[in-house]
N, C-alpha and C positions, 0 to 999 in steps of 0.2 A: 468408468472413471472419466470424469470431466474436470479438466484443469482450467485455471483462469489466471489473469494477472489483474491485480488491483492497483489502481493509481491513487496515490495520496500525496498532496502537497503539505509541507510543514514549514514553521517560520524560521527554524534555526537548526544548527548541527546537533545540539544536545537533544532536542526533540526528535530528530531523525534517528539518531543512534539508540535512544530509549525505546521508540516504537519498533524499529527493526530488530534490535536484539530481543526484545520481549516476545514478538511473534515467532521468531525462530526458536528461542528456547522453550516456548510453550507448544511447539510442534503445530502452530497455526500457519506457518510458512515455511516453505522449503529454502527459500532465498529471498533476501530483500536487497535491491540495488538501490544505493543512494546517489542520486544525480544531483551535483551541487549547482547553484546558480541558475535557476530558471526565473524568468520574469513573468509574473502573472498580472493580467489586466483584467479587472472584474467590477461589477457594480455591487456596492454593499451600502444598504440603507440610503439608496438613491443617489449615491455619489460614486462616480468612477474612481477606482483605486488602482494603484501600481505598486506591487511589492516584489521584492526579491525573495525567493523561496528555495527550498530544495524538493525535489520529486523522489518519492519512494515508488518503486515498481516491485510489487509483492507477488511472488509466484506461490499459488496454493490450489487447492480443489475447490470447485464451485459450492460444495456443500459446507465448506468452512467459512463462507463469506459473512454470515451473520455473527459468527464468533470473532472474526477478524475486525469487523465493523465495530463490535461492542468494545473490544480491547483498544482499538484506536481512539474511540470516543472517550474512553476512560483516561487515556494517556496524552490526548492531543491538547496543545495549548490554545487553539481557537475554538470559538463557540460553534462554528459550523464548518467542520473539516470537509475537504473534498475526499470522497471515498467512492470511487466508481470501479466497477468490474468489467473486464472484457473477456470473452471466451478465448481459449487457445484453439483456433481453428485447426491449424497444422502445426506439427512440431516433430522433433526427433523422438521415436518411440522410447529410446532409452532415457531421454530427459523427461519425458512426460511420466514414465514409470517411477523415476527418482522422486519427482514432486509427489506423486502419489504415496510412495513408500515413506518418505520423511514425514509427510503429514497425517499419516494413518495412525 
């Protein structure tokens, strides 16, 4: 069992709730935290942009990444959504087991 967290920024609360609830209902994520009001500074089409966004922190299994990515791409309002995964290097064994159980 290898778990991970996936970061995804979204443009608004509606999109955050849609993605989070869909991932949990489809057993693709055990939990999704919605962090309001992050500021993203990035370059898009050669121009530096600054946007207020929300951050999703998605807890799942590494082997679910492709399915999570596809679902996010289907539901996300942006053309090129941020979807990056980081392994959970250490964590409570009970919590890690819960992630695996919920997403199995």
